[in-house]
C-alpha positions as CSV (number, residue, x, y, z in Angstrom):
1,M,0.0,0.0,0.0
2,K,1.4,3.4,-1.0
3,T,1.8,6.3,1.3
4,D,0.1,9.1,-0.6
5,L,-3.2,11.1,-0.4
6,D,-5.1,9.2,-3.1
7,T,-4.3,5.8,-1.4
8,L,-5.3,7.2,2.0
9,L,-8.6,8.5,0.7
10,T,-9.4,5.2,-1.0
11,A,-8.6,3.2,2.1
12,L,-10.6,5.6,4.3
13,Y,-13.6,5.4,1.9
14,V,-13.7,1.6,2.1
15,F,-13.3,1.7,5.9
16,V,-16.1,4.2,6.5
17,D,-18.5,2.6,4.0
18,D,-18.0,-0.9,5.3
19,H,-17.5,-0.3,9.1
20,V,-19.0,3.1,10.0
21,I,-22.1,3.8,7.9
22,T,-25.0,2.2,9.7
23,A,-28.2,0.8,8.2
24,S,-30.1,3.8,9.6
25,R,-28.2,6.1,7.3
26,R,-28.9,4.0,4.2
27,R,-32.4,5.2,3.7
28,P,-34.7,4.2,0.9
29,G,-35.3,6.5,-2.0
30,R,-33.1,8.3,-4.4
31,P,-29.4,7.9,-3.3
32,K,-27.3,10.9,-2.5
33,K,-25.1,12.2,-5.3
34,L,-22.3,12.5,-2.7
35,T,-22.4,9.6,-0.3
36,D,-21.6,10.0,3.4
37,A,-18.4,8.1,3.0
38,E,-17.3,10.4,0.1
39,L,-18.2,13.4,2.3
40,V,-16.0,12.2,5.1
41,C,-13.1,11.7,2.6
42,L,-13.6,15.2,1.1
43,A,-13.6,16.7,4.6
44,V,-10.4,14.9,5.6
45,A,-8.7,15.9,2.3
46,Q,-9.7,19.5,2.8
47,V,-7.8,19.6,6.1
48,L,-4.7,17.7,4.9
49,L,-4.3,19.9,1.8
50,G,-4.5,23.0,3.9
51,F,-7.8,24.7,2.7
52,P,-9.6,26.4,5.7
53,S,-11.9,28.1,3.2
54,Q,-14.6,25.7,1.9
55,H,-15.1,27.9,-1.2
56,H,-11.5,27.8,-2.2
57,W,-11.4,24.1,-1.4
58,L,-14.2,23.1,-3.8
59,R,-12.7,25.2,-6.6
60,F,-9.5,23.3,-6.1
61,C,-11.3,19.9,-6.0
62,Y,-12.5,20.1,-9.6
63,G,-8.9,19.9,-10.8
64,R,-7.2,17.8,-8.2
65,L,-9.8,15.3,-6.9
66,G,-12.6,15.4,-9.6
67,R,-11.5,12.0,-10.9
68,M,-12.1,10.4,-7.5
69,F,-15.4,12.0,-6.8
70,P,-18.1,11.8,-9.5
71,Y,-20.1,14.6,-7.9
72,L,-18.9,17.7,-6.1
73,P,-21.5,19.9,-4.4
74,K,-21.6,23.7,-4.4
75,Q,-20.2,25.6,-1.4
76,A,-23.6,26.0,0.4
77,G,-24.5,22.3,0.0
78,Y,-21.0,21.2,1.1
79,H,-21.2,23.4,4.2
80,K,-24.6,22.0,5.2
81,R,-23.5,18.4,4.7
82,V,-20.3,18.8,6.7
83,T,-22.0,20.6,9.6
84,A,-24.8,17.9,9.7
85,A,-22.2,15.1,9.5
86,A,-20.4,16.1,12.8
87,P,-21.8,13.0,14.7
88,L,-20.7,10.8,11.8
89,I,-17.2,12.3,11.7
90,T,-16.9,11.8,15.5
91,T,-17.9,8.2,15.1
92,V,-15.2,7.8,12.4
93,I,-12.6,9.2,14.8
94,T,-13.6,6.6,17.5
95,R,-13.6,3.7,15.0
96,L,-10.2,4.7,13.6
97,A,-8.7,4.9,17.1
98,A,-9.9,1.3,17.8
99,Q,-8.0,0.1,14.7
100,T,-4.6,1.3,15.7
101,P,-2.2,-0.7,18.0
102,A,-1.8,2.4,20.3
103,G,-5.6,2.4,20.7
104,H,-5.4,-0.9,22.6
105,D,-2.5,-0.1,25.0
106,G,-3.1,1.1,28.6
107,I,-1.9,4.7,28.4
108,R,-3.8,7.9,27.5
109,L,-2.8,11.6,27.4
110,I,-5.1,14.5,28.3
111,D,-4.7,18.2,27.9
112,A,-6.6,21.3,26.9
113,T,-6.0,24.4,24.7
114,V,-8.0,27.5,23.8
115,I,-9.4,27.6,20.2
116,P,-9.9,31.2,18.8
117,C,-13.4,32.0,17.5
118,G,-13.1,35.7,17.0
119,M,-10.6,38.6,17.2
120,S,-12.6,41.7,17.9
121,R,-15.0,42.9,20.6
122,Q,-17.8,43.3,18.1
123,T,-17.4,39.7,17.1
124,A,-17.6,38.6,20.7
125,I,-20.8,40.6,21.3
126,G,-22.7,39.8,18.1
127,S,-21.5,36.2,17.4
128,A,-23.8,33.2,17.5
129,L,-21.2,31.7,19.8
130,A,-21.8,34.4,22.5
131,G,-22.8,32.7,25.7
132,W,-20.8,29.6,24.9
133,A,-17.5,31.0,23.9
134,G,-15.5,33.2,26.3
135,Y,-12.1,34.5,27.2
136,G,-9.4,32.1,28.1
137,Y,-5.6,32.4,28.5
138,C,-3.6,30.6,25.9
139,R,-0.1,29.7,27.2
140,S,1.3,29.0,23.7
141,H,0.4,32.6,22.5
142,S,0.9,34.2,26.0
143,R,-2.4,36.2,25.6
144,W,-6.1,36.1,26.3
145,I,-8.2,34.7,23.4
146,W,-12.0,34.7,22.9
147,G,-13.1,31.3,21.9
148,L,-13.6,27.8,23.2
149,K,-11.4,25.3,25.1
150,L,-10.7,22.0,23.5
151,Y,-10.2,19.1,25.9
152,L,-8.5,16.2,24.1
153,V,-7.7,12.6,25.2
154,T,-5.3,10.8,22.9
155,A,-3.3,7.6,22.6
156,L,0.5,7.8,22.8
157,D,0.8,7.9,19.0
158,G,-1.5,11.0,18.9
159,T,-4.7,9.3,17.8
160,P,-7.7,11.2,19.2
161,V,-9.8,9.0,21.5
162,T,-12.4,11.4,22.9
163,W,-12.8,15.2,23.1
164,C,-15.1,18.0,23.9
165,L,-15.4,21.8,23.6
166,A,-16.3,24.0,26.7
167,T,-16.4,27.6,27.8
168,P,-12.8,28.6,28.8
169,S,-14.0,30.0,32.1
170,L,-15.1,26.6,33.4
171,G,-12.7,24.7,35.6
172,E,-10.4,22.3,33.8
173,R,-10.8,19.6,36.4
174,E,-14.6,19.8,36.3
175,V,-14.8,19.6,32.5
176,A,-12.2,16.8,32.3
177,A,-14.0,14.8,34.9
178,E,-17.3,14.9,32.9
179,L,-15.4,14.0,29.7
180,L,-13.7,11.0,31.3
181,E,-17.0,9.8,32.8
182,H,-18.6,10.1,29.3
183,A,-15.7,8.2,27.8
184,R,-15.9,5.4,30.4
185,D,-19.7,5.1,30.0
186,H,-19.2,4.6,26.2
187,G,-16.3,2.2,26.5
188,L,-13.7,4.6,25.1
189,L,-11.4,4.2,28.2
190,P,-10.9,0.7,29.6
191,A,-10.7,0.0,33.3
192,G,-7.2,0.5,34.7
193,V,-6.0,2.8,31.9
194,V,-3.2,5.1,32.9
195,L,-4.1,8.8,32.2
196,I,-1.2,11.4,32.1
197,G,-2.0,15.0,32.5
198,D,-0.3,18.3,33.6
199,K,-0.3,20.2,36.8
200,G,-3.5,22.0,35.8
201,F,-5.5,18.9,36.7
202,A,-4.0,18.7,40.2
203,G,-6.7,18.4,42.9
204,R,-7.9,15.8,45.4
205,A,-11.4,15.8,44.1
206,F,-10.4,15.2,40.5
207,E,-8.0,12.4,41.5
208,Q,-10.7,10.8,43.6
209,Q,-13.1,11.0,40.6
210,T,-10.6,9.3,38.4
211,R,-10.1,6.5,41.0
212,D,-13.9,6.1,41.1
213,L,-13.8,5.6,37.3
214,K,-11.0,3.1,37.6
215,I,-8.5,5.4,35.9
216,V,-5.0,5.7,37.2
217,F,-4.2,9.4,36.9
218,I,-0.5,10.5,36.8
219,R,0.7,14.1,36.6
220,P,4.0,16.0,37.3
221,D,4.7,16.7,40.9
222,R,4.2,20.2,42.2
223,R,7.0,21.9,44.2
224,D,5.0,21.9,47.4
225,E,4.3,18.2,47.5
226,A,6.3,15.0,48.1
227,R,7.8,13.3,45.1
228,R,5.5,10.7,43.5
229,H,5.9,10.7,39.7
230,G,8.6,13.2,38.9
231,N,8.3,15.8,36.2
232,L,7.2,13.5,33.3
233,A,8.7,15.9,30.8
234,P,9.3,13.4,28.0
235,V,5.8,12.1,28.1
236,R,4.2,15.6,28.5
237,Q,6.0,16.8,25.4
238,R,4.0,14.3,23.4
239,I,0.7,15.9,24.0
240,E,2.2,19.4,23.3
241,S,3.6,18.1,20.0
242,I,0.2,16.7,19.1
243,F,-1.4,20.1,19.6
244,D,1.4,21.7,17.6
245,T,0.6,19.3,14.7
246,L,-3.1,20.2,14.9
247,K,-2.4,24.0,15.0
248,G,0.6,24.2,12.7
249,Q,-0.3,21.6,10.0
250,L,-4.1,21.0,10.3
251,S,-5.3,24.7,10.8
252,L,-7.0,24.0,14.1
253,E,-6.9,27.7,15.0
254,Q,-8.2,28.7,11.5
255,H,-11.3,26.5,11.6
256,G,-13.6,29.3,10.4
257,G,-16.6,28.2,12.4
258,R,-19.2,30.8,13.3
259,T,-22.0,28.8,14.9
260,P,-21.9,26.1,17.6
261,A,-22.7,23.4,15.1
262,G,-20.2,24.8,12.6
263,V,-17.3,25.0,15.2
264,H,-18.1,21.4,16.4
265,A,-18.0,20.0,12.9
266,R,-14.8,21.8,11.8
267,I,-12.9,20.7,15.0
268,A,-14.1,17.2,14.4
269,Q,-13.0,17.5,10.8
270,R,-9.4,18.3,11.9
271,L,-9.3,15.5,14.5
272,A,-10.6,13.1,11.9
273,A,-7.8,14.1,9.5
274,L,-5.2,13.4,12.2
275,A,-6.8,10.1,13.1
276,A,-6.9,9.0,9.5
277,V,-3.2,9.8,8.9
278,I,-2.1,7.9,11.9
279,W,-4.3,5.0,11.1
280,H,-3.0,4.9,7.5
281,N,0.6,5.2,8.6
282,W,0.1,2.1,10.8
283,L,-1.3,0.3,7.8
284,T,1.7,1.2,5.6
285,D,4.2,0.7,8.5
286,A,5.5,4.3,8.2
287,P,8.3,5.1,10.6
288,E,6.7,8.3,11.9
289,K,3.0,7.6,12.7
290,R,2.0,11.3,13.0
291,S,3.9,12.5,9.9
292,L,1.6,14.3,7.4
293,T,4.3,15.1,4.8
294,A,3.1,12.4,2.3
295,Y,-0.5,13.6,2.4
296,D,-0.2,17.4,2.1
297,H,0.1,17.6,-1.7
């Protein structure tokens, strides 16, 4: 199997059509000109080829991917389909994570980062995201940003396992606890899994909640407490590099979402692209599982 974009999209199409599309989505009547599996592949390709704008992306598709997709919708139709397909894209992420070897080991990483949703005060006041988005401090940019906070749990190879978006003003431990409870209830985190986070999740209540969920939570030691786990710097750098990949190569901060449904779909779109690359790199036995170089052209 080759390591290139066309091969990845072909393999992803077969996987989604055979293992993700449920019977409930195969409704009677006239079939869609663009199937759900094709839509997922188009959404992933858009991110990998670096087109935050859906309008520019579809113009590019006619020349680059027209031979792979018999029908390409207009921008308005594509936008509606991608936004409505957010639950499907989320399911694809989960299924891909279950197919990678790292998805079956006993270690997970958790962290959070602020995702910008607007750059002006007028946007913050008049946006459809007002009331959900808010101001949060972004350590990577060393400034306050108006947007949403992405909480992400990944495998060691970077494969997204579960995630959520929340108001930045909410406590990290409270949101993370609800996310982990949801993941355990849906079988995304096995009992006894080791979860590695940073000092921001330090707290007796949070650690007790993880124990109740049968999760072994490990974090770097604070200066004012006895040594337990050390600084965990090599492991912590993994989750930071995963966010760097999402922001630097998959345009996480340039998602362009303007509504709650739109932001959710576009963040899922980028996580699905990362999951698809890692999954395909495992299939092709690529040395670097999170490398996107072979798929960005």
